[in-house]
C-alpha positions as CSV (number, residue, x, y, z in Angstrom):
1,M,9.6,64.6,-2.5
2,T,11.8,62.3,-0.3
3,K,15.0,63.9,0.8
4,F,18.0,61.9,1.8
5,E,19.2,64.3,4.5
6,K,20.7,61.6,6.7
7,I,22.4,58.6,5.3
8,L,24.0,55.7,7.2
9,I,26.7,53.5,5.6
10,C,27.2,50.2,7.3
11,L,30.8,48.9,7.3
12,D,32.1,45.5,8.4
13,L,36.0,45.8,8.1
14,T,36.1,43.6,4.9
15,E,37.1,44.6,1.4
16,M,33.5,45.7,0.8
17,D,34.2,48.8,2.9
18,Y,36.4,50.3,0.2
19,F,33.6,50.0,-2.3
20,L,31.0,51.4,0.1
21,I,33.2,54.3,0.9
22,N,33.8,55.0,-2.8
23,Y,30.1,54.7,-3.4
24,S,29.5,57.3,-0.7
25,N,31.1,59.8,-3.0
26,Y,28.3,59.2,-5.5
27,L,25.6,59.5,-2.8
28,I,27.1,62.8,-1.5
29,K,27.5,64.3,-4.9
30,T,24.0,63.2,-6.0
31,F,21.8,63.8,-3.0
32,S,23.8,66.4,-1.0
33,P,22.8,65.0,2.4
34,K,23.2,67.1,5.5
35,K,24.8,64.2,7.4
36,L,26.5,60.9,6.4
37,V,27.5,58.5,9.1
38,F,29.7,55.4,8.7
39,I,29.0,52.8,11.3
40,H,30.8,49.5,12.2
41,V,29.4,47.2,14.9
42,M,32.2,45.5,16.6
43,E,31.7,41.8,17.5
44,T,35.0,40.8,19.0
45,Y,34.8,37.2,18.0
46,D,34.7,38.0,14.3
47,L,37.5,40.5,13.7
48,P,39.8,40.4,10.7
49,D,43.3,39.1,11.2
50,E,45.0,42.5,10.6
51,I,43.0,44.0,13.5
52,T,43.7,41.2,15.9
53,D,47.4,41.2,14.9
54,A,47.6,45.0,15.5
55,L,46.0,44.5,18.9
56,D,48.5,41.8,19.9
57,E,51.4,43.9,18.8
58,S,50.4,47.2,20.3
59,G,48.5,46.0,23.4
60,G,46.2,49.0,22.7
61,N,42.5,49.5,23.1
62,L,40.5,47.4,20.6
63,E,37.9,50.1,19.9
64,E,40.7,52.7,19.2
65,I,42.4,50.3,16.8
66,V,39.2,49.7,14.9
67,S,38.3,53.4,14.8
68,S,41.8,54.2,13.5
69,E,41.4,51.6,10.8
70,L,38.0,52.9,9.7
71,E,39.2,56.5,9.8
72,E,42.1,55.6,7.5
73,R,39.8,53.8,5.1
74,I,37.4,56.7,5.0
75,N,40.0,59.4,4.6
76,M,41.6,57.4,1.7
77,G,38.4,56.7,-0.1
78,L,36.2,59.7,0.4
79,S,37.2,62.3,-2.2
80,V,34.1,64.5,-2.8
81,K,34.3,67.9,-1.3
82,S,30.9,69.1,0.0
83,E,29.1,70.6,2.9
84,T,27.9,67.2,4.1
85,D,28.8,66.5,7.7
86,V,30.7,63.2,7.5
87,T,31.3,61.2,10.7
88,F,31.9,57.6,11.8
89,T,31.1,55.6,14.9
90,V,32.1,52.2,16.3
91,E,29.5,50.3,18.3
92,T,30.1,47.2,20.4
93,G,27.6,44.3,20.6
94,L,25.2,42.3,18.5
95,T,25.2,43.8,15.0
96,T,21.4,43.5,14.4
97,E,20.5,44.9,17.8
98,K,22.9,47.8,17.6
99,L,21.9,48.8,14.0
100,L,18.2,48.7,14.9
101,H,18.8,50.9,18.0
102,Y,21.1,53.3,16.2
103,T,18.9,53.9,13.1
104,R,15.8,54.3,15.2
105,K,17.5,56.8,17.6
106,N,19.0,58.9,14.8
107,K,16.2,58.9,12.3
108,F,18.1,58.1,9.1
109,D,16.4,58.4,5.7
110,L,18.5,55.7,4.1
111,A,20.8,52.9,5.3
112,V,23.3,51.4,2.8
113,F,24.7,47.9,3.0
114,G,27.1,46.1,0.8
115,K,27.0,42.5,-0.3
116,K,29.6,40.3,-2.0
117,I,28.0,38.1,-4.6
118,G,27.7,34.5,-3.4
119,Y,29.1,35.4,0.0
120,S,27.1,35.3,3.3
121,G,28.7,38.3,4.9
122,Q,27.2,41.8,5.0
123,G,24.5,40.7,2.6
124,S,23.2,38.3,5.3
125,V,23.2,41.1,7.8
126,A,21.1,43.2,5.5
127,R,18.6,40.4,5.0
128,K,18.3,40.0,8.8
129,V,17.7,43.7,9.6
130,V,16.3,45.3,6.4
131,G,12.7,44.6,7.5
132,M,13.2,45.9,11.0
133,L,15.0,49.1,10.2
134,P,12.8,52.2,10.2
135,S,14.7,53.8,7.3
136,S,14.7,52.7,3.7
137,V,17.5,50.4,2.8
138,L,19.8,50.3,-0.2
139,V,21.8,47.1,-0.8
140,I,24.6,47.2,-3.4
141,S,27.2,44.7,-4.6
142,E,30.9,45.2,-5.5
143,T,29.8,45.3,-9.2
144,S,27.1,48.0,-8.8
145,R,27.5,51.1,-11.0
146,N,27.7,54.6,-9.4
147,D,24.7,55.7,-11.4
148,F,20.9,55.7,-11.3
149,K,19.7,56.3,-14.8
150,K,17.1,53.6,-15.2
151,I,14.9,52.6,-12.2
152,L,12.6,49.6,-12.2
153,V,9.7,49.8,-9.7
154,R,8.0,46.7,-8.5
155,M,4.3,47.3,-9.0
156,D,1.4,45.4,-7.4
157,F,-1.1,48.3,-7.2
158,S,-0.9,48.4,-3.4
159,S,-0.2,51.4,-1.1
160,M,3.4,50.2,-0.8
161,S,3.7,50.4,-4.6
162,A,2.6,54.1,-4.3
163,S,5.4,54.6,-1.8
164,T,8.0,52.9,-4.0
165,L,6.9,54.9,-7.0
166,M,7.2,58.1,-5.0
167,M,10.7,57.1,-4.0
168,A,11.6,56.4,-7.6
169,Q,10.3,59.8,-8.6
170,S,12.3,61.5,-5.8
171,I,15.5,59.8,-7.0
172,A,14.7,60.8,-10.6
173,N,14.4,64.4,-9.5
174,Y,18.0,64.2,-8.4
175,T,19.4,62.1,-11.2
176,G,17.1,62.5,-14.2
177,A,16.5,58.8,-14.2
178,N,13.9,57.1,-16.4
179,I,11.3,55.0,-14.4
180,E,9.4,51.9,-15.4
181,C,6.9,50.0,-13.4
182,H,6.8,46.2,-13.7
183,H,3.9,44.0,-12.6
184,V,4.2,40.2,-12.3
185,Y,0.9,38.4,-12.5
186,K,-0.2,34.8,-12.1
187,L,-2.9,32.7,-13.8
188,P,-5.8,31.6,-11.7
189,L,-5.1,28.4,-9.9
190,N,-8.1,26.6,-11.4
191,Y,-6.9,27.5,-14.9
192,Y,-3.8,25.3,-15.0
193,S,-5.8,22.0,-15.3
194,R,-7.2,23.0,-18.6
195,Q,-4.2,24.8,-20.1
196,T,-3.7,24.6,-23.8
197,P,-1.7,27.0,-26.1
198,E,-4.9,28.6,-27.3
199,N,-6.4,29.0,-23.9
200,L,-3.2,30.3,-22.5
201,K,-3.0,33.0,-25.2
202,K,-6.6,34.0,-24.5
203,M,-6.1,34.2,-20.8
204,K,-2.9,36.2,-21.1
205,N,-4.8,38.7,-23.3
206,Q,-7.6,39.0,-20.8
207,L,-5.2,39.4,-17.9
208,T,-3.2,42.0,-19.8
209,H,-6.4,44.1,-20.1
210,V,-7.1,43.7,-16.4
211,V,-3.5,44.7,-15.5
212,I,-3.8,47.9,-17.6
213,K,-7.1,48.8,-16.0
214,E,-5.7,48.2,-12.5
215,Y,-2.7,50.5,-13.3
216,E,-5.1,53.2,-14.5
217,K,-7.1,52.9,-11.3
218,F,-3.9,53.0,-9.2
219,N,-2.8,56.2,-10.9
220,R,-6.2,57.9,-10.4
221,K,-6.3,56.8,-6.8
222,N,-2.8,58.2,-6.1
223,K,-3.2,61.2,-8.3
224,I,-0.3,60.4,-10.5
225,T,-0.6,62.7,-13.5
226,N,2.4,61.5,-15.5
227,P,2.7,57.8,-14.8
228,P,5.7,55.9,-16.0
229,P,5.3,53.1,-18.5
230,L,4.1,49.8,-17.2
231,T,5.4,46.4,-18.3
232,Y,4.3,43.0,-17.1
233,S,5.2,39.4,-17.1
234,L,3.5,36.1,-16.3
235,D,4.8,34.1,-13.3
236,V,4.3,30.4,-13.9
237,K,7.0,29.2,-11.4
238,A,6.0,31.3,-8.4
239,D,9.3,33.3,-8.5
240,E,8.4,37.0,-8.9
241,A,11.8,38.1,-7.7
242,Q,13.7,36.3,-10.5
243,L,11.3,37.6,-13.1
244,L,11.8,41.2,-11.9
245,Y,15.5,40.7,-11.7
246,N,15.7,39.1,-15.2
247,H,13.7,42.0,-16.7
248,A,16.0,44.5,-15.0
249,I,19.2,42.8,-16.2
250,K,17.8,42.3,-19.8
251,N,16.8,46.0,-20.0
252,S,19.9,47.5,-18.3
253,F,18.3,48.9,-15.2
254,D,20.5,50.4,-12.6
255,L,18.2,50.0,-9.6
256,I,15.2,47.9,-8.5
257,I,12.9,49.5,-5.9
258,T,10.6,47.3,-3.9
259,G,8.8,47.5,-0.6
260,T,7.2,45.3,2.1
261,K,3.7,44.1,1.6
262,I,2.0,45.4,4.7
263,K,-0.7,43.1,5.9
264,S,-0.5,43.8,9.6
265,P,1.7,46.0,11.9
266,L,4.1,43.1,12.6
267,A,4.2,42.0,9.0
268,S,5.4,45.4,8.0
269,L,8.7,44.6,9.8
270,I,9.2,41.3,7.9
271,L,10.3,41.2,4.3
272,D,8.0,39.4,2.0
273,S,9.7,36.6,0.0
274,T,10.1,38.6,-3.2
275,S,11.9,41.5,-1.5
276,E,14.1,39.1,0.5
277,K,15.2,37.3,-2.6
278,L,16.0,40.5,-4.4
279,V,18.2,41.5,-1.4
280,G,19.8,38.1,-1.4
281,G,23.5,37.4,-2.1
282,D,23.1,36.1,-5.7
283,K,21.7,39.3,-7.2
284,S,24.2,42.0,-8.3
285,L,21.9,44.9,-9.1
286,P,21.3,47.5,-6.4
287,V,18.0,47.0,-4.6
288,M,16.2,49.6,-2.5
289,V,13.6,48.5,0.0
290,V,11.3,51.5,0.8
291,K,10.0,51.8,4.3
292,D,7.3,54.1,5.9
293,H,9.6,55.7,8.5
294,K,6.9,57.0,10.9
295,K,4.9,53.8,10.8
296,S,8.1,51.6,11.3
297,V,9.3,53.7,14.2
298,G,5.9,53.4,15.9
299,I,5.8,49.7,15.5
300,L,9.4,49.2,16.8
301,K,8.7,51.4,19.8
302,A,5.6,49.3,20.6
303,I,7.5,46.0,20.3
304,F,10.9,46.9,21.9
305,D,10.2,49.5,24.5
């Protein structure tokens, strides 16, 4: 079972911080991590007005002012009493570079980002770094519920699907959540030219049979004795992410879990288009991107050292 012993919460000195800090109460209460760290990477050219105004008035040290502001926000919003060691840190430099270095060095199990729907702030940072971080990543919006009762797992019968299902089962052990796997399939390319309502219905029935057999084989291979139910949908517009998201919204899921389709060592550090779209700024449901920590750390070391 995956344990969330070390969780990183990424702040950016916007209103989203208050929501992330409040959300941390749920994470602490649910997963009882040993350590939870709030981090802000300070890029001096992009500070909010209240910070620059305070700097002008006091003539103080910039890092001290930012740290003081973060500490005030954390103390005000963090209400759960627990044995979790809660700390915060302020780093200076390029956000993506510092986050990659910090997560790799400190071996977090989960990094949490916020995103404001329709805004290109932290959500865009998450899209830039989520593939590169060695830890799994949770991206939430300001409308996300503090609850994981229904989890939707993206299922393509790959080894990454096995990892995402394992993550879902771990979360369910903490929360009692119900899990469902969802597979999005496509018709063969050479079939579209002869598509009729009758042929389409026949092909769907045939593919449904194949999908069920693939899921049975997947469960046997990964020794899954009590597999969650599998649902599936047909992708005719090459938009798996939207189909997954629509299914999750329609059926009141609280969390979508996906992964990266690993085709090569470098490709494992790059989000595939479906995961990237799910993390994007126009989706309000929480999305978790599962990573193989050991493999990711090894690849990052080979590339950046």
